[in-house]
VEXLO-771495 format. One record per residue (C-alpha): x, y, z; residue number from 1; residue in three letters. Coordinates in pm, 1 decimal, decimal comma. Example, Ala and Ser with C-alpha at 12.3 -4.5 7.8 and 13.67 -1.06 7.14 Angstrom:
! residues 2
{{1230,0; -450,0; 780,0}; 1; "ALA"}
{{1367,0; -106,0; 714,0}; 2; "SER"}
! end
This chain:
! residues 219
{{-1713,7; -322,3; 1785,6}; 1; "UNK"}
{{-1889,0; -520,3; 1513,3}; 2; "UNK"}
{{-1712,3; -391,6; 1201,2}; 3; "UNK"}
{{-1579,1; -680,2; 983,7}; 4; "UNK"}
{{-1222,6; -540,5; 992,3}; 5; "UNK"}
{{-1222,9; -540,9; 1372,3}; 6; "UNK"}
{{-1369,7; -891,1; 1374,5}; 7; "UNK"}
{{-1087,2; -1007,9; 1145,3}; 8; "UNK"}
{{-820,9; -859,4; 1370,3}; 9; "UNK"}
{{-976,5; -993,7; 1689,0}; 10; "UNK"}
{{-987,6; -1342,9; 1539,0}; 11; "UNK"}
{{-627,3; -1327,2; 1414,7}; 12; "UNK"}
{{-371,4; -1489,0; 1644,0}; 13; "UNK"}
{{-33,2; -1660,4; 1628,3}; 14; "UNK"}
{{-89,2; -2031,5; 1574,4}; 15; "UNK"}
{{127,1; -2267,1; 1780,8}; 16; "UNK"}
{{32,9; -2604,8; 1630,3}; 17; "UNK"}
{{-77,4; -2688,3; 1276,3}; 18; "UNK"}
{{-283,4; -2971,1; 1132,9}; 19; "UNK"}
{{-45,8; -3119,8; 876,2}; 20; "UNK"}
{{-337,2; -3287,9; 693,8}; 21; "UNK"}
{{-505,2; -2960,9; 597,4}; 22; "UNK"}
{{-390,2; -2760,3; 297,1}; 23; "UNK"}
{{-467,9; -2409,7; 181,2}; 24; "UNK"}
{{-656,8; -2424,1; -147,2}; 25; "UNK"}
{{-489,1; -2319,7; -470,4}; 26; "UNK"}
{{-753,7; -2048,2; -508,0}; 27; "UNK"}
{{-662,6; -1895,0; -172,2}; 28; "UNK"}
{{-289,4; -1920,5; -245,0}; 29; "UNK"}
{{-347,5; -1719,5; -562,4}; 30; "UNK"}
{{-529,9; -1454,8; -356,6}; 31; "UNK"}
{{-244,1; -1445,0; -104,4}; 32; "UNK"}
{{17,8; -1407,8; -378,3}; 33; "UNK"}
{{-168,5; -1121,8; -543,3}; 34; "UNK"}
{{-238,9; -951,2; -210,0}; 35; "UNK"}
{{125,8; -963,3; -109,6}; 36; "UNK"}
{{228,7; -829,2; -451,5}; 37; "UNK"}
{{0,1; -530,8; -393,4}; 38; "UNK"}
{{161,9; -439,8; -59,5}; 39; "UNK"}
{{269,5; -81,3; -2,9}; 40; "UNK"}
{{633,2; 26,6; 25,9}; 41; "UNK"}
{{824,8; 352,6; 56,2}; 42; "UNK"}
{{857,9; 525,4; -284,8}; 43; "UNK"}
{{690,2; 209,9; -419,8}; 44; "UNK"}
{{1036,5; 52,1; -401,9}; 45; "UNK"}
{{918,5; -309,4; -363,0}; 46; "UNK"}
{{1269,6; -421,8; -255,2}; 47; "UNK"}
{{1154,7; -773,2; -178,6}; 48; "UNK"}
{{1108,8; -1134,2; -280,7}; 49; "UNK"}
{{844,8; -1368,4; -138,1}; 50; "UNK"}
{{944,9; -1732,6; -165,1}; 51; "UNK"}
{{649,8; -1968,5; -118,0}; 52; "UNK"}
{{742,6; -2309,7; 18,2}; 53; "UNK"}
{{466,5; -2548,4; -85,5}; 54; "UNK"}
{{624,2; -2882,9; -169,4}; 55; "UNK"}
{{732,4; -3125,1; 99,1}; 56; "UNK"}
{{1087,2; -3104,6; -36,6}; 57; "UNK"}
{{1098,4; -2726,5; -4,5}; 58; "UNK"}
{{952,2; -2733,3; 345,9}; 59; "UNK"}
{{1205,6; -2998,5; 447,3}; 60; "UNK"}
{{1486,1; -2770,7; 329,1}; 61; "UNK"}
{{1344,1; -2496,9; 552,6}; 62; "UNK"}
{{1312,4; -2748,9; 837,9}; 63; "UNK"}
{{1684,9; -2819,6; 807,5}; 64; "UNK"}
{{1773,1; -2453,8; 867,3}; 65; "UNK"}
{{1669,5; -2490,4; 1232,4}; 66; "UNK"}
{{1966,8; -2715,4; 1306,8}; 67; "UNK"}
{{2140,1; -2463,0; 1531,3}; 68; "UNK"}
{{1869,6; -2245,9; 1686,0}; 69; "UNK"}
{{1501,6; -2161,4; 1722,7}; 70; "UNK"}
{{1389,7; -2523,3; 1732,6}; 71; "UNK"}
{{1057,4; -2413,8; 1885,2}; 72; "UNK"}
{{959,6; -2292,3; 1537,3}; 73; "UNK"}
{{1091,4; -2598,2; 1354,3}; 74; "UNK"}
{{768,7; -2804,5; 1358,1}; 75; "UNK"}
{{589,7; -2530,5; 1163,9}; 76; "UNK"}
{{828,5; -2589,1; 873,8}; 77; "UNK"}
{{671,3; -2923,6; 786,5}; 78; "UNK"}
{{333,0; -2913,5; 962,8}; 79; "UNK"}
{{204,2; -2583,8; 821,5}; 80; "UNK"}
{{44,2; -2591,2; 478,9}; 81; "UNK"}
{{275,2; -2326,1; 334,5}; 82; "UNK"}
{{570,4; -2111,6; 439,4}; 83; "UNK"}
{{660,7; -1771,6; 298,7}; 84; "UNK"}
{{1020,9; -1655,8; 319,7}; 85; "UNK"}
{{1021,8; -1274,8; 330,8}; 86; "UNK"}
{{1343,5; -1155,2; 166,2}; 87; "UNK"}
{{1477,0; -804,6; 114,8}; 88; "UNK"}
{{1744,0; -653,4; -106,3}; 89; "UNK"}
{{2033,2; -537,4; 117,1}; 90; "UNK"}
{{2173,9; -309,8; -153,9}; 91; "UNK"}
{{1876,1; -160,9; -333,3}; 92; "UNK"}
{{2016,9; 72,5; -599,3}; 93; "UNK"}
{{1895,5; 308,8; -869,5}; 94; "UNK"}
{{1895,5; 37,5; -1135,3}; 95; "UNK"}
{{1666,3; -169,8; -913,6}; 96; "UNK"}
{{1441,1; 132,7; -876,1}; 97; "UNK"}
{{1446,8; 193,8; -1250,9}; 98; "UNK"}
{{1245,9; -129,6; -1293,8}; 99; "UNK"}
{{980,9; 16,3; -1064,0}; 100; "UNK"}
{{965,5; 344,0; -1255,1}; 101; "UNK"}
{{942,5; 148,4; -1582,2}; 102; "UNK"}
{{644,4; -36,6; -1436,5}; 103; "UNK"}
{{491,7; 294,0; -1322,8}; 104; "UNK"}
{{498,8; 422,6; -1680,7}; 105; "UNK"}
{{389,2; 94,1; -1838,0}; 106; "UNK"}
{{85,3; 75,2; -1609,5}; 107; "UNK"}
{{-19,5; 429,4; -1689,3}; 108; "UNK"}
{{29,3; 538,7; -1329,9}; 109; "UNK"}
{{316,6; 771,6; -1424,2}; 110; "UNK"}
{{329,5; 997,6; -1727,9}; 111; "UNK"}
{{644,3; 932,0; -1931,2}; 112; "UNK"}
{{752,1; 1295,3; -1916,3}; 113; "UNK"}
{{788,4; 1263,3; -1538,3}; 114; "UNK"}
{{1015,9; 958,1; -1562,8}; 115; "UNK"}
{{1343,0; 1131,7; -1468,2}; 116; "UNK"}
{{1183,8; 1330,7; -1188,0}; 117; "UNK"}
{{1048,9; 1011,2; -1037,8}; 118; "UNK"}
{{1369,7; 815,1; -1085,3}; 119; "UNK"}
{{1600,5; 1076,4; -938,2}; 120; "UNK"}
{{1371,2; 1263,2; -703,3}; 121; "UNK"}
{{1208,3; 969,9; -526,9}; 122; "UNK"}
{{1525,9; 763,7; -517,1}; 123; "UNK"}
{{1692,1; 1043,8; -319,8}; 124; "UNK"}
{{1493,6; 916,5; -21,7}; 125; "UNK"}
{{1647,2; 571,3; -62,0}; 126; "UNK"}
{{1988,4; 733,5; -78,3}; 127; "UNK"}
{{1923,5; 896,3; 259,8}; 128; "UNK"}
{{1895,5; 544,6; 399,3}; 129; "UNK"}
{{2203,3; 407,5; 220,6}; 130; "UNK"}
{{2553,5; 401,7; 366,7}; 131; "UNK"}
{{2880,2; 469,1; 184,5}; 132; "UNK"}
{{2911,8; 103,2; 81,1}; 133; "UNK"}
{{2566,3; 95,0; -78,7}; 134; "UNK"}
{{2399,8; -97,6; 204,6}; 135; "UNK"}
{{2043,1; -5,8; 296,1}; 136; "UNK"}
{{1918,5; -336,2; 439,6}; 137; "UNK"}
{{1759,1; -172,0; 745,0}; 138; "UNK"}
{{1537,5; 33,8; 516,7}; 139; "UNK"}
{{1450,1; -247,0; 274,5}; 140; "UNK"}
{{1380,0; -488,6; 559,7}; 141; "UNK"}
{{1142,0; -231,4; 707,3}; 142; "UNK"}
{{948,9; -224,7; 378,3}; 143; "UNK"}
{{912,7; -600,1; 389,8}; 144; "UNK"}
{{747,2; -580,9; 731,4}; 145; "UNK"}
{{475,5; -369,0; 570,2}; 146; "UNK"}
{{402,3; -663,8; 340,5}; 147; "UNK"}
{{389,6; -896,3; 640,7}; 148; "UNK"}
{{133,7; -677,6; 815,9}; 149; "UNK"}
{{-76,0; -665,0; 502,3}; 150; "UNK"}
{{-81,3; -1039,8; 453,7}; 151; "UNK"}
{{-163,9; -1112,6; 818,6}; 152; "UNK"}
{{-494,3; -931,5; 773,7}; 153; "UNK"}
{{-558,6; -1106,0; 441,9}; 154; "UNK"}
{{-509,4; -1443,7; 609,4}; 155; "UNK"}
{{-743,3; -1348,0; 892,4}; 156; "UNK"}
{{-1010,1; -1256,0; 638,0}; 157; "UNK"}
{{-962,8; -1593,9; 465,9}; 158; "UNK"}
{{-984,5; -1785,3; 795,4}; 159; "UNK"}
{{-626,7; -1910,4; 764,2}; 160; "UNK"}
{{-402,8; -1942,1; 1070,3}; 161; "UNK"}
{{-54,2; -1795,1; 1064,0}; 162; "UNK"}
{{268,4; -1768,3; 1260,3}; 163; "UNK"}
{{513,2; -1482,9; 1194,0}; 164; "UNK"}
{{863,3; -1610,3; 1270,6}; 165; "UNK"}
{{1157,7; -1384,9; 1343,2}; 166; "UNK"}
{{1303,7; -1692,5; 1511,4}; 167; "UNK"}
{{1478,6; -1822,6; 1200,0}; 168; "UNK"}
{{1843,8; -1869,1; 1114,3}; 169; "UNK"}
{{1922,5; -1604,0; 854,5}; 170; "UNK"}
{{2263,7; -1752,7; 779,8}; 171; "UNK"}
{{2142,3; -2108,6; 718,8}; 172; "UNK"}
{{1844,9; -1985,9; 516,3}; 173; "UNK"}
{{2087,6; -1784,6; 307,0}; 174; "UNK"}
{{2296,8; -2094,0; 243,7}; 175; "UNK"}
{{2009,1; -2336,7; 182,9}; 176; "UNK"}
{{1811,6; -2105,2; -44,7}; 177; "UNK"}
{{2103,2; -1916,6; -201,3}; 178; "UNK"}
{{1986,0; -1983,8; -556,9}; 179; "UNK"}
{{1632,3; -1869,3; -489,1}; 180; "UNK"}
{{1735,5; -1564,2; -286,7}; 181; "UNK"}
{{1979,8; -1439,1; -546,8}; 182; "UNK"}
{{2163,0; -1211,7; -304,8}; 183; "UNK"}
{{1856,7; -1109,4; -107,6}; 184; "UNK"}
{{1840,8; -1174,2; 268,4}; 185; "UNK"}
{{1568,9; -1345,2; 471,6}; 186; "UNK"}
{{1535,5; -1248,2; 837,2}; 187; "UNK"}
{{1181,1; -1368,7; 895,5}; 188; "UNK"}
{{922,8; -1608,4; 760,4}; 189; "UNK"}
{{551,4; -1679,9; 787,7}; 190; "UNK"}
{{385,8; -2015,5; 843,0}; 191; "UNK"}
{{28,6; -2053,0; 713,8}; 192; "UNK"}
{{-231,4; -2324,1; 743,0}; 193; "UNK"}
{{-498,5; -2450,7; 981,9}; 194; "UNK"}
{{-456,8; -2502,3; 1354,5}; 195; "UNK"}
{{-467,1; -2846,7; 1511,7}; 196; "UNK"}
{{-778,6; -2881,8; 1725,0}; 197; "UNK"}
{{-699,3; -2947,3; 2088,5}; 198; "UNK"}
{{-324,5; -2895,8; 2039,8}; 199; "UNK"}
{{-296,2; -2526,3; 1956,5}; 200; "UNK"}
{{-293,6; -2372,1; 2304,3}; 201; "UNK"}
{{-312,5; -2018,2; 2165,3}; 202; "UNK"}
{{-635,0; -2072,6; 1971,9}; 203; "UNK"}
{{-948,3; -1905,4; 2105,7}; 204; "UNK"}
{{-781,6; -1703,7; 2379,6}; 205; "UNK"}
{{-896,8; -1345,1; 2432,9}; 206; "UNK"}
{{-697,5; -1071,6; 2264,8}; 207; "UNK"}
{{-445,2; -895,0; 2489,9}; 208; "UNK"}
{{-368,1; -541,5; 2377,6}; 209; "UNK"}
{{-293,1; -217,4; 2559,5}; 210; "UNK"}
{{-589,0; 19,0; 2608,7}; 211; "UNK"}
{{-659,1; 246,7; 2314,9}; 212; "UNK"}
{{-584,6; 555,1; 2523,9}; 213; "UNK"}
{{-231,0; 423,5; 2583,2}; 214; "UNK"}
{{-149,2; 389,9; 2214,4}; 215; "UNK"}
{{-364,8; 643,0; 2030,2}; 216; "UNK"}
{{-332,8; 1021,3; 2067,5}; 217; "UNK"}
{{-576,2; 1256,2; 1897,5}; 218; "UNK"}
{{-472,0; 1619,5; 1854,6}; 219; "UNK"}
! end
């Protein structure tokens, strides 16, 4: 299939080795930031923070969080151009959602007279995913994966290599970046940059996916 979207997705792969001398341009980083901000989420909750690690100091701090586990991902921390820490709010509450509804009205997307219906009606869905102690991290983390999927396609379109990493130490990240996280939790990250020619064994290999008839049902 020759459609540009399919070409993007066929070219996208998980990079295994980055060229530390190559940097993503400031223009592209601005595109990535805006694209990730525009990601979809259930009830438009946006229960997330995206922490971009750009400086060598910040990337070194991330590198240090691999002290106990997942060392196979550690080189990406300093060799990739940028890292994004994907963080979610483990206790997303109605006051958090109120900020979203305020933004809905301010943007003109929501008429002011529907404010209370939106605040109380839509938030009822979040409450269905919240336990008696106010914890809904499974739901908010799921929203953050939507943002990850969105940005993977954006990076493919921009010709930027990437490595999604669930192999990170959530506890050490929480300690090292406590000030930046502000109570949010980070269970996965994304390395971005440009692959190292001749060293990235995953580059250029054919895509391996199940047949379409195994994963798509048309009724």
